[in-house]
N, C-alpha and C positions, 0 to 999 in steps of 0.2 A: 758336499752337496747342501744346498739351502733347504731348510724346513719352512714351508709356507703353511699357513693355516686358513681355514674357512670358518670364522667364528659363528657362533650361534647366540641366539638371545629370544626370550619370548617376547621382549619389548626392544625397540632399537636402542634404548639407553643401556639395556644388560648387553646387547650385542656390542655396543661401542666398549663397554666395560671389559668384554672377553677380547676384544682387539687389543685394548691397552694391556691386558695380561699377556697376550700373545707377544707384543712389542717387548715388555718386560723380560719374557722368556728367551728372546733373541730370535724370534721367527722372522723370516726376510720379508714375506709380503702377506697381507690379510685380503683375501678375495671375496667378493660379493656375489652370490648366485643370483639368478633370477627365476624364481618359481612363485614362492609366497610373498615375496618383496620385489620391489623395482630395484634391480642391481645399481643403477647410478645414484638413487637416493641413499641406499645403503652405503655405497662407496663414499658419498659426500659426508654421511655421519661419521664414517671411520676416519676420514681424512681430517675433519674438523676436531676429532676427539683424540688423535694421535700426533706424534711429533716426528718419529724417525721411521717407523715401519712403511714399506711399500704398500700401495693401495691398488687393487686392481678390480675389474668386474670379470667375474669368472662363473658364468660369462653372461654378457648381455646379448639379447636376441637381435641379431643383425638385420632382420627384415621387417621387424615390428615398428621400427622408426625409420624415418627418412635417413638417408646416409648423411645429409647436411645436419640434420639435427644431432645425429651420433657424433658427428665432428664437433660441432659446438659444445656438446655436453662434455666430451673428452678434454677439449681445451679448458673449460671452466674447472673440471676435476683437477686437472694438472696445475693450474693456477691456485686452487683452494688447497692442495697438498703441498705446494711448494716444489713441484717437480718429482713427486712421488708416484704418480698415476700411471697405470698400465691399462691400455684398453683391450679386454678379452672380449671376443665376438665369436658367436656360434650360430648356425642356421636353425637349431630347433628341428624337431620332427614335423613332418608335414600337417598332421591332424592339429598340433598346437597352433602352427601360423594360421591355417586355414579356418579353423573352428573357434579358436580362442580370440585371434587377433584380425581376422578378415584380411590377411595379406596372402599374396601367392609365395608358393616355395618351389616352383618348377625350376629346372636347370640350376640347382644350388650352388654348383661350382662356379659357374658364370655370374651368378648373381653375387655371390659372396665376393669374387673378384671385382666386380664392379663397385661394390659398397667399399672395399678398402681402397680403391683408386680415388672415389669421390671423397672419402674422408681425408685422404693425404692431400688432394687437390685443393679442398677447403682450407685445410690447415696451413698449406703453402701460401695461401692468399693469392693476390693477383685479380686482374680484371680484364677479361671475363674468366669465369670458372666454368669450364665445360667438360662433359665426358658423355659419350654415346655408347650404349650397349643394353643389356637386359634391364640394368637400372641406369638411368642418364639424369644429368644435371645440365641446367644452362642458366647462369647467374650473371647479370651485367650491372653495374653500377653499385656494387656492394664490396665493401671492405670491413674487415673486423677492426675497429679503432683501438683495441686493447692489446698491449704487449703481451706476447705468450710468455708462460714459464720456461718453455723449451721449443725449440724450432720444431721438433716432432714429437708426437706421443708414440711410445712402443706400442705395437699392435700385436696381439696373440689371437690365434685362430684355435677354436676347439674343432677337433675332427676325429672321426672313427674310421669311414670308409677311405679307400686308398686314394680316391680322387681328390677329396677334400685335404687329406694329410699331405699329399704332394703340393697341393696349393699353398698349404701353410709354410712347407719348406721354401717354396718359391717365392712368395710374396711378404710374408710375415716376419716380425721380429722374434716370434716364439710360438709354440704349440702348447696346448692345453688339452689335457685329456679328461674324460668323465670320470666318476668316481671308482669305477670298477676297471682298473687297468693294472694288472699284476705285471711284474717285470717280463715274464715270457711274453705277454702280448706286445710290450716295447720292443723286445728283441725280434720277434718273428713276423709282427704285422705292422708296426708303426715305424720303426728305423728303416726299413727297406724302401717304404714309399717316401718317407720324410727325406731320405738321402737324395732321391731322385729329384725332388724339388729344389733342394738346396744346391745340388750339383749343377743343375739345369743352368742355374743363373752364375755359376762359378763363384758362389758365395762361401764365405769362411764358416764351417760348421762351429768353429769355437764361439762366433758371435751370435749364435742362434740359441735361445733359452728353451730347453725342453722341459716342461713341467708335467709330471705324472701326477696322478691323485689317488687318493684312497681314503676310504671310511676307515678310520682308525679306532678301534674300540679297546680301551685299557681297562683292565680291572685285576684284582688280585685273584679272582676266581675265573680261569679261561671259559668255564661255561656260561658264566654271567657275560663276558665280553662277546662271546659268540651269539647269545640270545640276543643282545642289544643290537648287533650288526645284522642279523637275520632279515629285518624288515627293509633294510637298505638294498640287500641283494634282492629281495622278493620284489621290490618296486621296479628295478631295472628289469627284472626276469619277466614282468607283465607287459613290458613295452616292445611291440612287434619289431621296431628298429634294431633291437639287439638280439632278436632271435637266431639269426645265423652264428653270432658269436657264441651264444650258450650251446647251440647244436653242435658247433665244431668242437667244443670243449667237452662233450658228452653229457651236457645237462639240457638237452632239448626237451625232454619229457617234463621237466620241472618248469621250464619256461612256458611250455603249452599249458600247463595245469594252472600257472600263475594268470596267463592271459585269460583262460576260460573263467576263472575266479572273478577277475576284474569286470568281465563282461556281465558276470551273473550278480553284480552289485557289491562285491567286496571292496572296501576301500583300498586304494593302491598302497597305503603305507601299513597295511596289516596282513601281508602274505608271508610273513616270515616263518609261519608253522609249515608253509609247503617247501621249505629250502633245508636240504640236510646239512649237516655240519660239515661235510667235505666241500660242498659249493660256498659256505662262508669262507672257509680257509682258503678257497680257490681265488676268491675275489676281493676279500676285505683283509685288513690286517687287525686280528682279535686275539687277545690273550693278555698275558702278564706283562708289566713293564719290559721285562727283559726279552721276552718273546717278541713284543712288537718292536723293540730296538733293532733285534736281529732281522725282522722282516723289512724293516724301513731301509737297513743297510744294503739290502739286496738291489735297490734301486740305483746305488752310487755309480755303477759303470755305465748306467744307460741314460740317466736324467741329471739335469742340472738342479732341479729341485722336486720336492715332492709336496703337494698340496694335502694337507692332513684335515679331515673333517671328523667331528664328533658323530657318533650315531644319534639320530634324532627321529627318525621315521616311527610313528605309531608308540612312542615312548612318552611316559609323563614327564613334565617339565623338569621335576626335581631329579629324575634319572638322567636326563640329559645334562643337566648342570653337573652331576656327579661325574658323568662320562667326559665331559669338556674338562673339568678340573684335573682329571688324571691324564688326559691328553696333554694339556699345557704344562704340567709337571714333567712328563716325559720329554717334550720338546725343550724344556729347561734344562733337563739333565744330561742331553745328548751334547756332544762336542761339535 
């Protein structure tokens, strides 16, 4: 099973240094999220600053850019990285799309399907380029005059609900989870839907890349590790899109309390005090190096890779640095 990393840095330069350290530790892919930074810009910095490690957007918002611009960005990043790039796309939640980026998010399954179709049509070239759907494109008299690094860029879709998970299995090259995806969720919620999409097209499951993800908080003191990870769990607990997931696992009251605190003005990254230790253990990997290694191994029968990220929400920079150093040491020590 591949160990991927989502590197952190207070500056882009520090983030690239972390990606280099992940490369030296043997990590498979460095993924760039899109929340406090632009995912494509971060991916470009990682690509330019590394030599071997895979580079991916994990994830770029699928609807905040035109599908054609997404295709061109992916082609540029694949060229910059020498064919190491993976395009991770996700819908994002409705409020983020509408209130932050002024773009629609209705019919997300159809909209994401069209986005992928347009990206692939643009990258395939030809004249005209046309697609009609919830998202459409009509381009005549245009050809990209630069040779691509590869004929196609691998596309990964982030998905939580069954409709989007099925879509990932049906049309993408891989699936990406959000940070709170324990093995039990992979087994009971993700794989049943993913298999439907893969099998619907008669695809080879062995050629589909399943990338789970986890906040991985490593410390000599398990209590310190849990405390560092608590704000990550609290952040997701405050997001309404995940409320049903937490309720199904018996943490509905905590999720509701986190949502109320957010509406009352608490910062989204400071809700860890509302999260009990059992909830941290349920959704994050937190503990000593040996404990974390054992938790990571639980993903092996279910995932091709695990994307590990250090805890960073609501922590001072020096503490994040210490957590990331411990995480990369763990990655380097695992077979």
